[in-house]
Each structure stands twice: as C-alpha cells, then as structure tokens.
N, C-alpha and C positions, 0 to 999 in steps of 0.2 A: 588046735590048728585053726578052727573056725574063729576062735576068740582072737588069735593073732591077726587073722585077716581083717576082722572088724576093727581092730585097733589101728591097723595100717590105713584102712579106708578113712577112719575118723581124722587121722593126722593129715591125710591128703586134703580132705575137705577144709580143715582149719587153715592150711597153707594157702589154699585158693581164696579163702575169705580175707586173709591178711594181705595178699598181693595187691598192688595198685592197679586200678582199672585202666584200660587204654586211654580213656578220656582224661583221667588225672595225669597220666604221663604226658599227654599232648599239651595240657595246660602248663605243666612244669617246664616243658621245652620252650613254650612261648614266653614264659616269665624269664627264663635265662636269656633268651634272645633280646627281650626288651631291656634287660639289665645291661647286656653287652652294648646295645645301641645307645642307651643313656650314658654308659661309660665312655663310649667313643665321642659322643657329643660334648661331654665334660672335658675330655682331653683336648678336643678342638677349641673349646672356649678358653681353656687355660693357655693354649698356644697363642690365641689372639690377644689375650690380656698381657701375656709376657711380651709380645711384639709391641703392643701399645706402650707398656711400661718402658721398654727399651727406647722407643721414640721420644717419650717424655723426658727420660733421663738425658738423652742427647740434646734436646732443646734446652733443658735447664742448664746443662753445662755450657751451651752456647751463650745463654743469657748471662752466665757468670763470667765467661771469657770476654764477651764484647765490651763491658765497661772497663775491664782491665786493659784491653787493647786501646780503648779510647783515651784512658788516663795516660797511658804510655805515650800515645801520639801527641796529646796536649803538652805533656812534659817536654817531649822532644822539640815541638814547635816553640815553646817558651824559651828553651835553651838556645835555639837558633836565633830567635828574635833578640835575646840578650847578647849573644855573640856578635850579631850584626850591629846592634847599637853601640857596643863597646868598640868595635872596629871603626865605626863612623866617628865616634868621639875621639878616638886616638888619632885618626887621620886628620881631623880638623885641628886637633891640638898641635900636631906637628907641622901642619901647613899654615897655621895662624888664621884659618877661616873662622869667624865668629859663629856661634850657634844661633840658628834662627829663633826669633821670639815667637812664643805660642800665640795663636790667633785668639784674640779676646772677643767674646760675644757681647755685643752691646744691645741690651734690651730696649725695645721701642719705648719712646716717651709716651706716657699715657695721661689722659685727662685726670684731674683730681677726683677722688671717690665722691659718690653722691649717695644721699639717703633714699633716692627713688629706686625701688627694686626693678622697675620696668624701664629704666633709662637705657638699658641695652640687654642683650641676652646674657652677657657675662655678669652684669649686676643682678639679673634674676637668678642665675645660678648661685651666686654668693648668698642671696636672700634665702633661697631654699635650703642651703646648707645650714645657715643660722637657725632657720625655723625647725629643721630636723633635730639639730643638736639641743635646742631648747625643749623639744618635745620628748626626746630620749636622752636625758643627761647621763644615765647609767645603763647603757644598752648591754644586755647579756644574751648571748646566743649559744650557750654551751649545751643546752638540752633541746630535744625535739619539741617539747611543749613550749619552751621560750621562743623557738623559731616560728612555730605555728602561730602563736599569739602575735608575734611581731609582724608577720606577713598580713594577718587579718587587720591589724591596726594600720599598717601602711596603706591598705586599700581605702580605709576610711580617711586617712590623711590626704591621699591623692584627691579625693572629692572636696575636701576642705580647701586645698590649694587652688583647685580650679575655681571655686566660689570666691575666694578671697583675692586672688591675683589676676583674674581675667579682667582686662580693661582695654580701653582705646588708647593708643599711643601715636605719637608722631616722632619719627626719627629722622635726623639728618644723616645720610649714609653716603659713603664712598664705595661704589661698586667696583670690585676688582676682577670679577668674572661673571659671565652670563652665558648659559648654554641651554639648548632645548632639552626638555625632559622626555625620555623614551620609555616605552613599556618593556615587558620581559622579552618581547620579540624584536626589540630595537626600533620600533616604529615611534615617531614623534607623537606625543599626546596633545600637543598644542600649548602646554605650559612651558615655563622657562625657570631655570634655577638661577638664583641670584646669590653671589658670594660677596659679602660686603663688611665694612667696618662702620659701626655707629659712631658718629663724630659729636663731640661736645661743642655746641655752638660758641661757647665763651672762649675756650682755650684753642679751638680748632684742632684738637687732638682726639684720637680714638679712645673710647672707654675701655676696650678690651684688647689684650695682646693678640688674641686669635680671631680670625674672621668668623662671621656667622653665615648661615645658609638658610634660605627659604625658597619655597616654590611659589611662583606667581602664575595664576590662571585667570586673573581679571582681564577682560577683553580690552578695556580702556588702558590699563597699565601695559599690556602687551603691545598695543598699537604705539604707545609712547616709546617703549623700548626699541621697537622696530624702526621708528622714524628718527630716533635720537641716539644712534649708535655711538656717537662721539662723546656723549655726556657721561660723566662718571659720578657726579654728585647729584643726589636726589633728596627730595623731601618725601618720606615714605610714611603714609598714614595707614593704620589698620587696627585690628583687634588681636592682642597678644594674650596667650594663655599657657601656663605651664602644663606639660603633659608627661610627667615622670614615667620612666619605664621600670617595671618590676623584673629584676633578674636575680633569682636566688642563687645563681652560680657565681656571682661576683660579690666578693666580700671586702675587697680593697681596691685602691686606685689602679695599681699596676703600672707597668712601664709605658704602655700605650693607653692614654686616657681618652678613649673613644668608645662609646659616648662619654662625655664628662661624668665623673664619679661624684655623687652627692653623699652617699652613705652606704653601708652594707645593704645589698639587694636593691639599691636605688640608683638608676642612671638618669642623667638630665636630658630632657627634650622639651621642646615648646612648639606651640602652633601659632602661626601668624597668618591671618587673612587680610590681604591687601584690599583696602577700600579706595585709596587714591595714591597717585604718584605725580610728582611735579619736578621737572628738571631744574637744577640750580647751576648757574654759572659760577665757577669758583672765584673768578675775578670780582664779581659783584659781592659775593660772600665776604671776600677779604676787605673790600671797601667798607662794607657795613660794619665789619669788626674793627 
C-alpha cells in the first residue's frame, strides 16, 4: 500500500514537471496575438495592392481604348472631307464652274551666293554646316560612348569656330521691325530688337530668305533709331561671332526649324555687337547703283 502511494506521488511530481509554466503560457498567447496582427496587416496590404492593380488595369485599358477612338475619329473626319470634296466637284462639274487654281508660293528673289561666310547670318549658318560636315564626315551616334565623345568634341569645335569666324563686319540692312527689349517682368531694358534683311549692295537683293534678329544696346545707335524712325535702310557695323547652342535633345531639323539646325545636337546662334549705325536713303542707294 505504501509502495503504491509512493508511485502515485512520483507520477504526480513528473506531471507537474512536464506541465508548461504560467510565464510560458503567457508568451505563447502573445506570440499567437502577434501572428494574428501580422496576418491582419498582410491581408490589409493585399487588399491595397489588389485595389492598386485594379486601378492600373483600368488606366491601361483606357490607354488602349483612347488611340482606337482617335483613329476612328480621324477615319470618320477623312471620310467626311472626302465626301464634301466629291460633292463640291460634282456640283461644279454640273454647273460649269471651273475649279480654282492652287495658290503658288513664289520664293523671294535672293542675291547671288557669296564665298564670304560673314556676308549675312544665313551665309554664316551655311558655312558652319559645311564646317561641321567636313569635321564629321561619318558621324555615328549609336552608342553612349560615341555620343559622349561627340559632345566633348563639339565643345572644342565651338571654341574653334569662335576663334576662326569672329570678325568685324559691315552690313547694308533693311529693318522690317524694331521694338523695345523687356525683362522677365515686362519692364524695358533700354535695348531694342532689330529684325532685318542683309542686302547685297550690288544686286540690291537680300542674301537670306528669312530675316535676322539682333539686340541693340549701343547708346549712339539707339539715339539714331529714336530720331530716324522713318528710315528702314541702314549701314550696320559691328563684331559678329558664331555662338552655336548645344542641344542633345535635337537630332534632326524637324518641322519648325527654330533655332536653325546645324547638325545633330547643334543649333545655330550668333552674337552681334553693334559699333556703328548710319541711316541710308534708299533713293541715294538706287542712284549709286
């Protein structure tokens, strides 16, 4: 009997030793709570990602549908234009009204080309294009290394152009517009912008098809411009220098050639510092010619 009691006591002691302590049970409960919180956070994150994905899918579908709608609209407009043109031609054919002749653009008559690169801004542009093409006869810009080397060499070329082409010039010009120069706040700076054509003294024709623009800040020249507002022809003396612009975003001429395109990454610009202006009477110039 005593032996049986001792065995029972030993078994009870062993069970007490194997049973988890209260602190261990508390830690287990905390771990389960942490896991539940983490699980809830993951579910919330999944819900957010699913909502974002749904939004992106809607936007993507809109981007797909928009070009289709635009193409359909363009096709419909082209069809309407064609129908209208056909109707107009049919009406004119039945009424005997002749079709109007298309307007022909007549290019302005220009002065003969000259070998002087500083005869006008347009002549300088052509000279820089020739100089670039001679410097880079086989230009390759396929790789990043080629583009990097090209940009570095362009910067050296710009300095060479400034050294070789900067010179004093005297131009006979026809001013077509003159207006005050204003700053970013719209306040006059005291300078004036001149828009003009450089005229060939021998042929009395412009060298360039497009006008040129400079800013005049010389006090003597400004006084002349203020006192001779009716004069359009001037003898313009000054120092001209090419100042090309590096633009790595421009690789071709494009539809709007402003500033004028010289070559990939290179746009045309020039500096002109006015040193003297003298008004010229056109009648006297014609008599001399």
